[in-house]
C-alpha positions as CSV (number, residue, x, y, z in Angstrom):
1,M,13.1,0.5,2.7
2,L,9.7,-0.1,0.9
3,T,9.2,-3.3,2.8
4,N,9.6,-1.6,6.1
5,F,7.3,1.2,4.9
6,V,4.5,-1.5,4.0
7,Q,4.9,-3.4,7.2
8,Q,4.7,-0.1,9.3
9,K,1.5,0.9,7.6
10,I,-0.1,-2.4,7.7
11,A,0.8,-2.4,11.6
12,K,-1.4,0.8,11.9
13,A,-4.2,-0.4,9.8
14,K,-7.7,0.0,11.1
15,Y,-10.1,-2.9,10.8
16,K,-14.0,-3.0,11.5
17,K,-16.4,-5.9,11.3
18,L,-19.4,-4.9,9.3
19,G,-23.0,-5.9,9.7
20,D,-22.7,-8.7,7.1
21,G,-19.8,-10.3,9.0
22,S,-17.2,-9.2,6.5
23,Y,-14.3,-7.0,7.4
24,F,-13.3,-3.6,6.1
25,G,-9.6,-2.4,6.6
26,S,-8.0,0.9,5.8
27,V,-4.7,2.5,6.4
28,P,-5.1,5.9,8.1
29,G,-3.6,8.8,5.9
30,L,-3.4,6.9,2.8
31,K,-6.4,7.9,0.8
32,G,-7.8,5.1,-1.4
33,V,-6.0,2.3,0.6
34,W,-8.8,0.0,1.7
35,A,-10.0,-3.5,1.3
36,N,-13.0,-5.7,2.1
37,A,-13.0,-9.5,2.8
38,T,-14.8,-12.3,4.6
39,S,-12.3,-12.6,7.4
40,R,-9.9,-10.2,9.2
41,E,-6.8,-12.3,8.1
42,A,-8.1,-12.1,4.4
43,C,-8.7,-8.6,4.7
44,K,-5.2,-7.7,6.0
45,K,-3.8,-9.7,3.2
46,E,-5.8,-7.8,0.6
47,L,-5.0,-4.5,2.2
48,Q,-1.2,-5.3,1.9
49,E,-1.6,-6.0,-1.7
50,V,-3.7,-2.8,-2.2
51,L,-1.0,-0.8,-0.3
52,E,1.8,-2.3,-2.5
53,E,-0.1,-1.6,-5.7
54,W,-1.0,1.9,-4.5
55,L,2.6,2.6,-3.6
56,V,4.0,1.5,-7.1
57,L,1.4,3.7,-8.7
58,K,2.5,6.8,-6.7
59,L,6.0,6.2,-7.1
60,R,5.7,5.7,-10.9
61,S,3.7,9.0,-11.2
62,G,6.0,10.9,-9.1
63,D,3.5,11.6,-6.5
64,R,4.4,12.3,-2.9
65,V,3.9,9.4,-0.5
66,P,3.0,10.4,3.1
67,G,5.7,9.0,5.4
68,L,8.2,8.0,2.7
69,S,10.9,10.3,1.3
70,F,13.7,9.5,-0.8
71,S,14.8,11.0,-4.1
72,F,14.6,9.1,-7.3
73,S,13.9,9.9,-10.8
74,A,10.6,8.6,-12.3
75,N,12.3,7.4,-15.4
76,K,15.0,5.2,-13.3
77,L,12.0,4.0,-11.2
78,S,10.1,2.9,-14.3
79,H,13.2,0.9,-15.4
80,L,13.6,-0.7,-12.0
81,M,10.2,-1.8,-12.1
82,E,10.7,-3.4,-15.5
83,G,13.9,-4.9,-14.4
84,Q,15.9,-3.1,-17.1
85,Y,18.0,-0.9,-14.9
86,A,20.7,-2.3,-12.4
């Protein structure tokens, strides 16, 4: 489920080549999810890492994630992320 969410969002990412030759990428609708790198491919890779980290922070804090809905207690999620809950 989360892998599909990340893949779908990365597929919709927007990239722009900047004046200095670097690339800027962002995911529409996800505030704060952006990256900058020297090549488009490096920008895409960095953007995916940023999205994954952003998603973990959002889920841990119990914040709403646009385009993702399921119910989970923050406490169980915390344990899952620490590998303590089966």
